[in-house]
C-alpha positions in Angstrom: 1.7 19.8 -14.8 4.9 17.9 -15.0 5.1 15.2 -12.4 8.4 13.9 -11.0 7.3 10.7 -9.1 4.6 8.2 -9.3 3.8 5.9 -6.3 2.0 2.6 -7.4 0.2 0.2 -5.3 0.7 -3.5 -6.2 -2.3 -5.9 -5.6 -5.4 -4.8 -7.5 -3.4 -2.0 -9.2 -0.1 -2.9 -10.8 -0.3 -6.6 -10.7 -2.7 -8.6 -12.9 -4.8 -11.6 -11.8 -1.8 -13.9 -12.1 0.1 -11.5 -9.7 2.4 -10.6 -12.6 3.2 -7.3 -14.3 1.7 -6.9 -17.8 4.1 -5.9 -20.7 2.1 -2.7 -21.1 2.7 -1.6 -17.5 6.3 -2.6 -17.8 6.8 -0.6 -21.0 5.1 2.5 -19.5 7.2 2.4 -16.3 10.4 2.0 -18.2 9.6 4.9 -20.5 8.8 7.0 -17.4 12.0 6.1 -15.8 14.0 6.8 -18.9 12.6 10.4 -18.8 13.9 10.8 -15.2 10.6 10.3 -13.5 10.9 8.3 -10.2 8.5 5.3 -10.0 8.2 3.7 -6.6 6.2 0.8 -5.3 3.9 1.5 -2.3 2.3 -1.8 -1.0 1.0 -3.5 2.1 3.4 -6.4 1.1 6.5 -7.1 3.1 9.9 -6.4 1.6 10.5 -10.1 0.8 7.4 -10.1 -1.5 8.4 -6.8 -3.3 12.1 -7.1 -4.2 11.6 -9.4 -7.2 9.0 -7.0 -8.7 11.3 -4.0 -8.1 14.2 -5.8 -9.9 11.9 -6.9 -12.8 11.1 -3.2 -13.2 14.8 -2.1 -12.8 13.8 0.1 -10.0 16.7 0.9 -7.6 14.6 3.5 -5.7 13.0 3.7 -2.4 10.1 1.4 -1.5 7.2 1.9 0.8 6.2 -1.5 2.3 4.0 -2.9 5.0 1.6 0.1 4.5 4.5 2.4 5.5 5.8 0.5 8.6 9.0 0.1 6.5 10.7 2.5 4.0 13.6 1.1 2.1 16.2 3.3 0.4 16.4 0.7 -2.2 15.4 -3.0 -2.5 18.5 -4.0 -0.3 18.8 -1.1 2.2 16.3 -0.3 5.1 15.9 3.4 5.7 13.3 3.5 8.5 11.2 1.1 10.4 8.0 1.7 12.6 6.7 -1.1 14.8 3.5 -1.8 16.7 3.6 -1.8 20.5 3.8 -5.3 22.0 1.4 -4.4 24.8 -1.2 -3.3 22.1 -0.7 -6.6 20.4 -1.5 -8.4 23.7 -4.8 -6.6 23.7 -5.3 -7.5 20.1 -5.0 -11.1 20.7 -7.3 -10.9 23.7 -9.9 -9.3 21.4 -9.4 -12.0 18.8 -9.9 -14.6 21.3 -13.3 -13.4 22.2 -14.5 -14.2 18.7 -13.2 -17.8 18.4 -11.2 -19.6 15.8 -13.5 -18.6 13.0 -11.6 -15.3 12.7 -8.3 -15.4 10.8 -5.4 -13.2 11.2 -2.0 -12.7 9.7 0.9 -10.4 10.6 4.1 -9.1 9.0 6.9 -8.9 11.5 10.6 -8.3 11.4 11.1 -12.0 11.8 8.6 -13.0 9.1 5.0 -13.9 8.5 2.8 -15.0 11.6 -0.6 -16.8 11.3 -2.7 -19.0 13.6 -0.3 -21.9 12.5 2.8 -20.3 14.0 1.4 -18.2 16.8 4.4 -17.0 19.0 4.8 -18.1 22.5 5.7 -14.7 23.8 3.9 -11.9 22.0 6.4 -9.3 23.6 9.4 -10.8 21.9 8.0 -10.3 18.4 8.7 -7.2 16.5 5.2 -6.4 14.9 5.0 -4.3 11.8 1.6 -4.9 10.5 -1.4 -6.9 11.6 -4.6 -7.9 9.8 -7.8 -9.6 10.9 -9.8 -11.4 8.2 -13.4 -12.4 8.1 -16.1 -13.0 5.3 -18.7 -11.9 8.0 -19.2 -8.3 7.0 -21.0 -7.3 10.1 -18.4 -9.0 12.4 -15.6 -7.3 10.5 -17.4 -3.9 10.9 -17.9 -4.5 14.7 -14.2 -5.3 15.1 -13.2 -2.3 13.1 -15.3 0.0 15.4 -13.8 -1.5 18.5 -10.3 -1.1 17.2 -11.1 2.5 16.1 -12.3 3.3 19.5 -9.0 2.1 21.1 -7.0 4.8 19.0 -3.9 2.5 19.1 -3.7 1.6 15.5 -3.9 3.2 12.1 -6.7 1.2 10.3 -7.2 0.4 6.7 -7.7 -2.5 4.4 -6.2 -4.2 1.2 -9.4 -6.0 0.7 -13.0 -5.8 1.8 -12.6 -8.9 3.8 -9.9 -7.6 6.2 -9.0 -4.8 8.6 -5.2 -3.9 8.7 -3.5 -2.3 11.6 -0.3 -0.2 11.6 1.2 2.1 14.2 -0.6 5.3 14.7 0.1 7.8 12.0 1.8 5.3 9.9 0.4 4.8 6.4 1.3 4.8 2.6 1.1 8.5 2.8 3.6 8.8 5.7 5.8 6.6 3.8 5.4 8.6 0.5 6.1 11.8 2.6 9.4 10.4 3.7 10.4 9.3 0.3 9.6 12.7 -1.1 12.0 14.2 1.6 14.7 11.7 0.7 14.5 12.6 -3.0 13.8 16.3 -2.6 10.4 16.2 -4.4 7.3 18.2 -3.4 4.0 16.4 -2.8 2.4 18.5 -5.5 4.8 16.9 -7.9 3.7 13.3 -7.3 1.1 10.8 -8.5 -0.3 8.0 -6.4 -2.4 5.1 -7.7 -4.3 2.5 -5.7 -7.6 0.5 -5.2 -8.0 -0.2 -1.5 -8.5 1.8 1.8 -4.8 1.6 2.6 -4.3 3.7 -0.6 -6.6 6.6 0.3 -4.0 8.5 2.5 -1.4 8.6 -0.2 -4.0 9.3 -2.8 -5.1 12.4 -0.9 -1.4 13.3 -0.3 -0.3 13.2 -3.8 -0.6 16.0 -6.3 -2.7 13.8 -8.5 -4.6 10.9 -6.7 -5.8 8.1 -8.9 -8.2 5.3 -8.1 -8.3 2.3 -10.3 -11.5 1.3 -12.0 -11.8 -1.7 -9.8 -11.3 0.3 -6.5 -13.5 0.3 -3.5 -15.9 3.1 -3.7 -14.4 5.2 -0.9 -11.2 5.1 -2.9 -12.8 6.5 -6.0 -14.5 9.3 -3.9 -11.1 10.3 -2.5 -9.3 10.4 -5.8 -8.9 13.1 -8.4 -9.4 10.8 -11.3 -10.5 7.2 -11.9 -8.3 5.1 -14.3 -9.1 1.9 -16.1 -9.0 -1.3 -13.9 -6.0 -3.5 -13.3 -6.8 -5.9 -15.9 -7.0 -3.1 -18.5 -3.5 -1.9 -17.6 -4.8 1.2 -15.7 -1.3 2.1 -14.5 0.1 2.3 -18.1 -2.9 4.4 -19.1 -2.2 6.9 -16.3 1.5 7.2 -17.1 0.8 7.6 -20.8 -1.7 10.3 -20.3 -0.4 12.1 -17.4 3.4 11.7 -17.5 4.4 10.9 -21.0 1.9 12.8 -23.1 4.0 15.3 -25.1 1.5 18.2 -24.9 0.6 17.8 -21.3 -1.8 15.6 -19.5 -4.9 14.3 -21.4 -8.0 13.3 -19.5 -8.9 9.8 -18.8 -12.3 8.9 -19.7 -14.2 7.9 -16.4 
């Protein structure tokens, strides 16, 4: 199979423990790019935390950020944006209030990052893109997720086992990747997607080849076609070398 595009998650996938990109991953991405293979970043991070990485990799291509709530044509041009309903956010904060201040949260908005430290006076005036609730209490987090799921007002995922992330219904890294494929004229079967957390599962299932990192959460590994080495073993480079650059076609990755 000759793949034309690879969508790569950032934290826990492309980035190492120092939140940098290893030389091995940089080299593999540049080799793929030189062969005409499109490499895009698909992340829960906001655009302001993604541009420098895209430029370091010399990627002037679409970006999927905020778990799909924004798709950028390139690091400097917004293509599409999907926002959470303000009325739904009012209900969200009413729910959080019932659990007290032990529960942390953060939000990516058009205006910037929001936490408890800069909670807005008027929730309706904020343009919400993505919202996350954090707790080290696993049972509490599970209870909150179940309540949010019952509301059917959010697309639920996580980027770490200690949070629940909320996007508009139907918006995910898969919807973002689908839109990028339409922009570039590439079929889903011609794509590879790599990730480690629940927010990566939709795009892993959407892609022609879905890849879970060795350090991925177990549901991600179950959803993937293959399991790559972990992020601290340059798993992204291993996938690119064996599935996109191998001269005689894809070679299997030892699981």
